[in-house]
C-alpha positions as CSV (number, residue, x, y, z in Angstrom):
1,M,15.4,-55.3,-28.8
2,I,19.0,-53.9,-30.1
3,N,19.4,-50.7,-31.0
4,W,22.4,-50.3,-33.4
5,N,22.8,-48.4,-36.8
6,Y,25.3,-50.4,-39.0
7,E,27.3,-48.3,-41.2
8,P,29.7,-50.4,-43.6
9,P,33.4,-49.9,-42.8
10,K,35.0,-46.6,-45.1
11,K,38.2,-48.5,-45.3
12,K,38.8,-51.7,-47.5
13,F,40.8,-54.2,-45.2
14,E,43.6,-55.8,-47.2
15,R,44.8,-59.3,-45.4
16,I,48.3,-59.7,-45.4
17,P,49.5,-63.7,-45.8
18,N,51.2,-64.9,-42.4
19,G,54.9,-64.6,-42.9
20,N,58.2,-62.8,-42.8
21,Y,58.4,-59.4,-44.6
22,R,60.6,-56.3,-45.1
23,L,59.1,-53.7,-43.5
24,K,59.3,-49.9,-43.4
25,I,58.1,-47.5,-40.5
26,I,55.2,-45.2,-41.6
27,S,54.3,-43.6,-38.4
28,V,54.4,-44.1,-34.5
29,E,51.8,-42.9,-32.3
30,P,52.5,-42.5,-28.1
31,K,49.4,-43.8,-26.5
32,P,50.3,-42.8,-22.9
33,E,47.9,-44.5,-20.1
34,T,45.7,-45.5,-22.6
35,S,46.1,-49.4,-22.7
36,P,43.9,-51.5,-20.9
37,S,46.5,-52.5,-18.4
38,E,47.1,-49.0,-18.1
39,H,50.4,-48.9,-19.3
40,D,52.1,-46.0,-21.9
41,Y,52.4,-47.6,-25.1
42,V,53.5,-46.9,-28.6
43,T,51.8,-48.0,-31.8
44,F,53.8,-48.8,-34.8
45,T,52.5,-48.7,-38.6
46,Y,54.3,-50.5,-41.3
47,K,54.3,-50.1,-44.9
48,V,54.7,-54.1,-46.2
49,S,57.2,-55.3,-49.0
50,G,55.0,-56.2,-52.0
51,Q,51.8,-55.1,-50.3
52,D,49.1,-52.6,-50.5
53,A,48.2,-53.0,-47.2
54,T,49.9,-52.1,-43.5
55,A,50.7,-54.1,-40.7
56,C,51.2,-52.7,-37.2
57,S,52.5,-53.3,-33.9
58,R,52.8,-51.8,-30.1
59,L,55.7,-51.4,-27.9
60,T,54.0,-51.5,-24.4
61,F,56.2,-49.9,-21.4
62,N,55.9,-52.3,-18.9
63,E,57.5,-50.9,-15.4
64,N,56.5,-54.1,-13.8
65,D,58.9,-56.0,-16.7
66,P,61.0,-53.7,-17.7
67,E,63.8,-56.7,-18.6
68,T,60.9,-57.8,-21.3
69,T,60.5,-54.0,-22.3
70,N,64.0,-53.0,-23.3
71,Y,64.7,-56.6,-24.8
72,V,61.8,-55.7,-27.4
73,L,62.9,-52.2,-27.9
74,S,66.1,-53.5,-28.6
75,I,65.4,-56.4,-30.9
76,M,63.3,-53.6,-32.8
77,A,66.0,-51.1,-32.8
78,D,68.4,-53.9,-34.4
79,S,65.9,-54.5,-37.0
80,F,65.8,-51.2,-38.4
81,G,69.3,-50.2,-37.8
82,I,68.7,-47.7,-35.1
83,D,72.1,-47.2,-32.9
84,Y,71.2,-48.1,-29.4
85,N,72.4,-44.5,-28.4
86,E,69.7,-43.1,-30.4
87,I,67.0,-44.6,-28.7
88,N,64.9,-41.5,-27.0
89,V,61.2,-43.3,-26.1
90,N,59.6,-40.0,-25.9
91,D,60.6,-39.2,-29.3
92,F,60.5,-41.9,-32.3
93,S,60.4,-39.5,-35.3
94,N,63.9,-40.3,-36.2
95,W,62.4,-43.9,-36.7
96,I,60.2,-43.4,-39.5
97,G,61.0,-44.2,-42.7
98,K,63.6,-46.7,-41.4
99,F,63.6,-50.2,-43.0
100,G,63.6,-53.6,-41.0
101,A,62.1,-56.9,-41.0
102,G,59.2,-58.9,-39.0
103,T,56.9,-61.7,-39.1
104,I,53.2,-60.8,-39.7
105,Q,50.3,-62.7,-38.6
106,K,46.3,-61.9,-38.8
107,R,45.2,-61.0,-35.7
108,P,41.1,-60.5,-34.2
109,Y,39.5,-57.0,-36.0
110,N,41.1,-57.8,-39.0
111,E,44.3,-56.4,-38.0
112,N,47.9,-57.3,-39.7
113,Q,50.0,-57.7,-36.8
114,V,53.9,-57.7,-36.7
115,V,54.4,-60.4,-33.8
116,R,58.1,-61.0,-34.0
117,F,60.9,-58.7,-35.3
118,I,63.9,-60.3,-37.2
119,K,67.4,-59.0,-36.3
120,S,69.3,-57.3,-38.7
121,N,71.9,-60.3,-39.5
122,D,69.1,-62.5,-40.2
123,Q,67.2,-60.2,-42.7
124,Y,69.4,-61.8,-45.8
125,Y,67.1,-64.5,-46.8
126,L,64.2,-62.2,-47.6
127,P,63.6,-60.5,-51.0
128,A,64.5,-57.1,-51.9
129,W,62.1,-54.0,-51.0
130,I,59.4,-54.2,-53.3
131,D,57.4,-51.0,-53.3
132,G,53.4,-51.5,-53.7
133,K,51.6,-54.6,-54.7
134,I,53.3,-57.8,-56.1
135,I,51.9,-58.1,-59.9
136,E,51.3,-61.9,-60.2
137,S,52.5,-63.3,-63.6
138,D,48.7,-64.2,-64.6
139,D,47.9,-60.7,-64.6
140,L,50.3,-59.5,-66.8
141,E,49.6,-58.5,-70.5
142,L,52.8,-58.9,-72.5
143,G,51.5,-57.5,-75.7
144,W,52.9,-60.4,-78.2
């Protein structure tokens, strides 16, 4: 017999449709040596343009593959307008509040994940930043 005490989730999960979005970094949380592969990593949480939900990404510092780690870090910095000389892997506090762009895909466990970052010179085609949820035209009360 299974012994389990089910509790409904306390937070409603909002799924973001897969696609490219403007992003704003709202938190950065270091996770030293807690990944399954025992590498240090940092979790970034983003506000997503036009959405009420958030998305996240993980930057893993893999000592066995520094080239890939440095490449991803460079693309992230470029996307969010961070100068390469200002990168400090022990303090990402200056990244909070920065705007960039990325591709979001829904992942297992209902997580909206940023799977790719869009370089700054390739963000021109994205709509301007929209704070909060997009209002559909069918939801508007025009009053006439």
